[in-house]
C-alpha positions as CSV (number, residue, x, y, z in Angstrom):
1,I,-54.6,29.6,49.6
2,E,-55.9,30.5,53.1
3,K,-52.5,32.1,53.9
4,C,-52.9,34.4,50.8
5,G,-56.5,35.4,52.0
6,V,-58.2,34.1,48.9
7,D,-61.9,33.2,49.3
8,D,-62.9,29.5,48.9
9,S,-64.9,28.5,45.8
10,P,-66.3,25.2,44.6
11,L,-64.3,25.3,41.4
12,L,-61.1,26.1,43.3
13,Q,-61.8,23.3,45.8
14,E,-62.4,20.9,43.0
15,I,-59.2,21.8,41.3
16,I,-57.3,21.3,44.6
17,D,-59.0,18.0,45.2
18,L,-58.1,16.9,41.6
19,I,-54.5,18.0,42.0
20,E,-54.2,16.1,45.3
21,L,-55.8,13.0,43.7
22,L,-53.5,13.4,40.7
23,K,-50.5,13.6,43.0
24,K,-51.5,10.5,44.9
25,F,-52.2,8.6,41.7
26,V,-48.9,9.7,40.0
27,I,-46.9,8.8,43.2
28,S,-48.6,5.4,43.4
29,R,-48.0,4.6,39.7
30,M,-44.5,6.0,39.5
31,K,-43.2,3.6,42.1
32,R,-43.4,0.6,39.8
33,T,-40.5,1.2,37.3
34,P,-37.5,3.6,37.2
35,N,-38.8,5.0,33.8
36,V,-42.3,5.7,35.2
37,E,-40.8,7.2,38.4
38,S,-38.7,9.5,36.3
39,M,-41.7,10.6,34.3
40,H,-43.6,11.1,37.5
41,A,-40.9,13.4,38.8
42,I,-41.1,15.4,35.6
43,N,-44.9,15.6,35.8
44,L,-44.8,16.4,39.5
45,H,-42.4,19.2,38.9
46,D,-44.7,20.5,36.2
47,C,-47.7,20.3,38.6
48,R,-45.8,22.1,41.3
49,T,-44.8,24.8,38.8
50,K,-48.4,25.2,37.7
51,I,-49.7,25.3,41.3
52,A,-47.1,28.0,42.1
53,E,-48.4,29.9,39.1
54,V,-52.0,29.5,40.3
55,L,-51.1,30.8,43.8
56,A,-49.3,33.8,42.2
57,E,-52.4,34.4,40.2
58,F,-54.6,34.2,43.3
59,E,-52.4,36.7,45.1
60,A,-52.8,39.0,42.1
61,L,-56.6,38.4,42.1
62,Q,-56.8,39.7,45.7
63,E,-55.4,43.1,44.5
64,V,-57.2,43.4,41.2
65,S,-60.8,43.7,40.1
66,E,-63.5,41.2,39.3
67,E,-62.3,41.2,35.7
68,Q,-59.1,39.6,36.9
69,N,-61.2,37.1,38.9
70,S,-62.8,36.1,35.6
71,S,-59.5,35.8,34.0
72,C,-58.4,33.6,37.0
73,E,-61.3,31.3,36.5
74,I,-60.4,30.9,32.8
75,F,-56.8,30.2,33.8
76,L,-58.1,27.7,36.4
77,R,-60.1,26.0,33.6
78,D,-56.9,25.7,31.6
79,I,-55.3,24.1,34.6
80,V,-58.2,21.6,34.8
81,T,-57.7,20.9,31.1
82,C,-54.0,20.3,31.7
83,V,-54.8,18.0,34.6
84,N,-57.2,16.1,32.5
85,D,-54.5,15.8,29.8
86,E,-52.1,14.6,32.5
87,E,-54.7,12.0,33.6
88,E,-55.0,10.9,30.0
89,I,-51.3,10.6,29.8
90,M,-51.2,8.6,33.0
91,R,-53.9,6.2,31.8
92,S,-51.9,5.7,28.6
93,I,-48.8,5.0,30.6
94,K,-50.8,2.6,32.8
95,E,-52.2,0.7,29.8
96,T,-48.7,0.6,28.2
97,S,-47.1,-0.6,31.4
98,E,-49.7,-3.3,32.0
99,V,-49.1,-4.7,28.5
100,E,-45.6,-3.9,27.5
101,I,-43.8,-4.2,30.8
102,P,-44.9,-7.8,31.5
103,K,-44.0,-8.7,27.9
104,E,-40.5,-7.1,28.3
105,I,-40.1,-8.8,31.7
106,E,-41.0,-12.1,30.1
107,E,-38.6,-11.5,27.2
108,S,-35.9,-10.4,29.6
109,M,-36.4,-13.5,31.7
110,R,-36.3,-15.7,28.6
111,E,-33.1,-14.0,27.5
112,M,-31.6,-14.3,31.0
113,M,-32.4,-18.1,30.9
114,N,-30.8,-18.4,27.5
115,V,-27.7,-16.5,28.7
116,R,-27.6,-18.6,31.8
117,E,-27.8,-21.8,29.7
118,R,-25.0,-20.6,27.4
119,E,-22.9,-19.6,30.3
120,E,-23.4,-22.9,32.0
121,T,-22.5,-24.7,28.8
122,R,-19.5,-22.5,28.4
123,R,-18.5,-23.1,32.0
124,K,-18.7,-26.9,31.5
125,I,-16.5,-26.6,28.4
126,L,-14.0,-24.4,30.2
127,Q,-13.9,-26.8,33.1
128,S,-13.4,-29.7,30.8
129,E,-10.5,-27.8,29.1
130,I,-9.1,-27.0,32.5
131,D,-9.2,-30.7,33.6
132,S,-7.6,-31.7,30.3
133,A,-4.9,-29.0,30.7
134,E,-4.3,-30.1,34.3
135,R,-3.8,-33.8,33.1
136,R,-1.5,-32.7,30.4
137,L,0.4,-30.5,32.9
138,H,0.7,-33.5,35.3
139,N,2.0,-35.7,32.4
140,I,4.5,-33.0,31.3
141,I,5.7,-32.6,34.9
142,E,6.3,-36.3,35.2
143,F,8.0,-36.4,31.8
144,N,10.2,-33.4,32.8
145,A,11.2,-35.1,36.0
146,T,12.1,-38.3,34.2
147,S,13.9,-36.4,31.5
148,E,15.8,-34.3,34.1
149,K,17.0,-37.5,35.9
150,K,18.1,-39.0,32.6
151,L,19.8,-35.8,31.6
152,F,21.6,-35.7,35.0
153,D,22.8,-39.2,34.5
154,I,24.0,-38.4,31.0
155,C,25.8,-35.3,32.2
156,A,27.5,-37.3,34.9
157,N,28.6,-39.9,32.4
158,I,29.7,-37.3,29.9
159,E,31.7,-35.6,32.6
160,Q,33.5,-38.8,33.4
161,Q,34.2,-39.4,29.8
162,Y,35.4,-35.8,29.4
163,I,37.9,-36.3,32.4
164,A,39.1,-39.6,30.8
165,L,39.4,-37.9,27.4
166,L,41.3,-35.0,29.0
167,A,43.8,-37.4,30.6
168,K,44.2,-39.3,27.3
169,Y,44.5,-35.9,25.5
170,D,47.4,-34.9,27.8
171,C,49.1,-38.2,27.2
172,D,48.5,-38.0,23.5
173,I,49.8,-34.4,23.4
174,G,53.1,-35.6,25.0
175,A,53.3,-38.5,22.6
176,S,52.4,-36.2,19.7
177,H,55.1,-33.7,20.7
178,A,57.8,-36.5,20.8
179,L,56.4,-37.8,17.5
180,T,56.5,-34.3,16.0
181,E,60.1,-33.9,16.9
182,E,61.0,-37.3,15.4
183,L,59.0,-36.5,12.3
184,S,60.8,-33.2,12.0
185,K,64.1,-35.0,12.0
186,N,62.9,-37.6,9.5
187,N,61.5,-34.8,7.4
188,E,64.9,-33.2,7.2
189,I,66.5,-36.5,6.3
190,I,63.8,-37.1,3.7
191,K,64.3,-33.6,2.2
192,G,68.0,-34.4,1.8
193,K,67.2,-37.7,0.1
194,I,64.6,-36.0,-2.1
195,K,67.2,-33.4,-3.1
196,E,69.7,-36.2,-3.9
197,M,67.1,-38.1,-5.9
198,E,66.1,-34.9,-7.8
199,D,69.7,-34.4,-8.8
200,Q,69.9,-38.1,-9.9
201,L,66.6,-37.6,-11.8
202,A,68.0,-34.6,-13.6
203,V,71.0,-36.6,-14.7
204,Q,68.7,-39.5,-15.7
205,R,66.5,-37.1,-17.7
206,E,69.5,-35.8,-19.6
207,L,70.7,-39.4,-20.3
208,Y,67.2,-40.4,-21.3
209,V,66.9,-37.4,-23.7
210,Q,70.3,-38.3,-25.3
211,F,69.3,-42.0,-25.5
212,K,66.0,-41.1,-27.0
213,K,67.6,-39.0,-29.7
214,E,70.2,-41.7,-30.5
215,R,67.4,-44.3,-30.6
216,E,65.3,-42.2,-32.9
217,I,68.3,-41.7,-35.2
218,A,69.0,-45.5,-35.2
219,L,65.3,-46.2,-35.9
220,M,65.3,-43.7,-38.8
221,I,68.4,-45.3,-40.3
222,A,67.0,-48.8,-39.9
223,F,63.7,-47.7,-41.4
224,T,65.5,-46.1,-44.3
225,E,67.5,-49.4,-44.9
226,Q,64.3,-51.5,-44.8
227,L,62.6,-49.1,-47.2
228,D,65.5,-49.4,-49.7
229,L,65.5,-53.2,-49.3
230,L,61.7,-53.3,-49.8
231,R,62.1,-51.2,-52.9
232,R,64.8,-53.5,-54.3
233,N,62.8,-56.6,-53.5
234,R,59.7,-55.2,-55.2
235,A,61.7,-54.2,-58.3
236,A,63.1,-57.7,-58.5
237,K,59.7,-59.3,-58.2
238,I,58.4,-57.0,-61.0
239,I,61.3,-58.1,-63.2
240,Q,60.7,-61.7,-62.4
241,R,57.0,-61.5,-63.2
242,A,57.9,-59.7,-66.5
243,W,60.4,-62.5,-67.5
244,K,58.0,-65.2,-66.5
245,A,55.2,-63.7,-68.6
246,Y,57.6,-63.3,-71.5
247,F,58.7,-66.9,-71.3
248,E,55.1,-68.1,-71.0
249,R,54.2,-66.2,-74.2
250,I,57.2,-67.7,-76.1
251,S,56.4,-71.2,-74.9
252,L,52.7,-70.7,-76.0
253,K,53.8,-69.6,-79.4
254,K,56.1,-72.7,-79.8
255,R,53.3,-75.1,-78.8
256,R,51.0,-73.5,-81.3
257,K,53.5,-73.9,-84.1
258,T,54.1,-77.6,-83.2
259,K,50.4,-78.3,-83.4
260,R,50.1,-76.8,-86.9
261,K,52.8,-79.1,-88.3
């Protein structure tokens, strides 16, 4: 203000003192939390802007009339009002900070303790699972080592058996080849015998068919003769029964006549 050549006044000095006091108060309060500090930066920027505007107005007051000085005083009163509003805002922020921030800190600490307990419990569970997995892994490694040794022994035994079987297979192949040749020769002989037997069977079939026909004819003749004999015997029996019945009737009549006399 002195550089601009503006005369000092009690109101202006009071405004300056209030602004400086507000700056110190804002700076001291804004250091507590990042949110308050951010708000302080905004308010400080507004104050600096308003102070720059006031200085501009003072420079204009040096060149203008007393009417402009009166307007400047009105403007300065508006600045005082704004400063008072800022102080009210800061008091509200202070009251809120004194009540809400400790409460939030307490809740945050409680939440952090809960999270820490959960993480500790989870760490213990994970450590237990890791120990169990390590024991299972150790058991699996031992089992795999034992199984690998057994498998190696089995493979060695199988390899020896395979070599023995291969030698036996070579021997059996030689014997099989000789046997195949012998069976081929026997097969040819058997085929010849089968052909001979088939020819004999064909002759036997023809003889059998002829014999069967002759036997059927003989059976038919014999059956016919027996049938004729049966018929003759039956007729004779019928005649005999008729004669017998006739003689019985005659005898019965004679006995009746004798009784009457």
